[in-house]
C-alpha positions, 0 to 999 in steps of 0.5 A: 514467444507468443504466436497468437494475437490474443497472447501477444496482447495479454503479454502487453497488458500484463507488462503494463499492469506489472509496472502499475502494480510495482509503482503502487506497491512501492508507494504503499511500502513507503507510506507504511515505513513512514508510520513505523519509523516516525519518532514523535506521536504527531509525525506518526499520526500524520503518517498514519493518515497518509498511509490510510489514504494510500491503502484505500487508493491501492485497494480501490485500484485492485492492487491489494485485497480489501481484507489485506488493507484492513489488516494493515490499517489495524496493525498500523493503528495498533502501533500508533496507539501503543506509541500513544500509550507510552507517552 
């Protein structure tokens, strides 16, 4: 157990951040999963727009690094483009 006032505060803050980060990461995983599991092209494009929005929001809040978000966006876009090319 922490003995210093600052250490006690840090524990309190990190607990709050952990809950916040877990919720945002869950939201992000669900958005990405929706894109990957879409069966039709229209559903995939709709899910892609939603996933982009979630990625931007999570990045703005500092949960995910901006380059990591860009990589995920690129990967999801490529997935939808391949789906589009198949017909």
